[in-house]
Phi, psi and omega in degrees: 000136180267161181285155174293152186303319185282342178282357181266141176303145177288145177262111181249153175275087184292334182271352188295320178295314178297317179296316176297313181299316182295328182285323179292321181295318181295325180284326183285339184069192184305333185295338181075194181293159177299148180302318183298318181290328179289316173306316176293328176292324182269351183293139182299144180276342184091178180292140179278121180229088186300337189290325175299326181287317185292323184293321180294317174301317182292324174298316176294323180298323183283350179092014173266100183259161186288000000 
């Protein structure tokens, strides 16, 4: 008896993300990423405040959009 379609694992292209990343690195050359993008990647995210997110969802649910 064979497995059901849902019981089989997904076939993913595991190397696709790494391949795309390597292609970008090859295109940018030895200089690497631009200084602006590096600054954005290294920027602090700030304090984690889940209450603000919940308040925003509640506001949208009530129909009050920005």
